[in-house]
C-alpha positions, 0 to 999 in steps of 0.5 A, spaced: 386 655 230 380 653 235 375 649 232 370 655 232 374 659 229 375 654 223 367 654 223 366 661 222 372 661 217 368 656 213 361 660 214 364 666 211 367 663 205 361 660 203 358 667 203 362 669 197 363 662 194 356 659 194 352 665 196 356 668 190 354 663 185 347 664 187 347 671 187 349 671 180 343 667 178 338 673 180 336 674 173 335 666 171 332 664 178 329 658 175 334 655 171 334 647 172 341 644 173 340 639 168 336 637 162 332 633 167 330 638 172 333 639 179 333 644 184 333 651 181 337 657 184 331 660 188 329 654 191 336 652 193 337 659 196 330 659 200 332 652 202 339 653 205 336 659 209 330 655 211 335 649 213 340 654 217 335 657 221 332 650 223 339 648 224 341 653 229 334 655 232 331 648 233 337 643 233 342 647 236 338 652 241 332 648 242 327 653 240 322 654 234 324 655 227 323 663 225 322 660 218 317 655 220 312 657 215 317 656 209 317 649 210 312 647 204 316 651 199 323 650 202 323 644 207 326 637 206 321 633 201 319 640 198 319 640 190 321 646 187 317 649 182 317 655 176 311 658 180 314 665 182 308 667 186 309 661 190 316 664 193 319 670 196 323 674 191 330 673 190 332 680 194 327 678 200 331 671 200 338 674 200 336 679 205 333 673 209 340 670 208 344 676 211 340 676 217 340 668 218 347 668 217 349 674 222 345 670 227 348 664 226 355 667 227 353 671 233 351 664 236 357 661 234 361 667 237 358 665 244 361 658 243 367 655 246 371 649 242 368 645 248 361 647 247 361 643 240 361 637 244 354 638 247 348 634 245 344 638 240 336 638 241 335 634 234 330 629 234 332 622 236 332 619 228 337 625 226 342 624 232 347 620 227 348 627 224 346 632 228 347 629 235 352 635 238 353 642 236 359 641 233 356 635 228 350 640 227 355 645 224 359 640 220 353 638 217 351 645 216 357 647 212 357 640 208 349 642 206 351 648 203 357 645 199 352 640 196 347 645 194 352 650 191 354 644 186 347 644 184 347 652 183 354 651 179 351 646 174 345 651 173 349 657 172 353 652 166 346 650 164 344 658 163 350 658 159 355 662 164 362 661 164 365 657 170 367 662 176 372 657 179 375 651 176 
């Protein structure tokens, strides 16, 4: 298996696993994963969509993030709130995820394994994790899994049974 095929497989798997967990929380989008708060599912969804668009467009392609106006709500350092008026709707975020993920997979399909070693356009302070195109994809997949755990905890906090054990 080529590395780019493995990356595509991971991204496709996250569509069902992680984003399936998120989609299951549409009726309780502001459920905190712990009694002390945390990142609720709606914020996680928006953050993952924003971050993927940023990673692919800015860090990998050297272009602008088409979702730059989402920075205050979903960027690094943003704080989730329960104010629904502050966010796009869950349905809008899911639709935007589908669009961004399709663009990510289309870009990946243009790459060879050798392209994964090419330098990224990430800022210098991020080069340890995002220095190459391959590192960007690896970190993108880790990031999705990290936040997926928060949504799994939010589901349990909402009284839902585990989907996977």
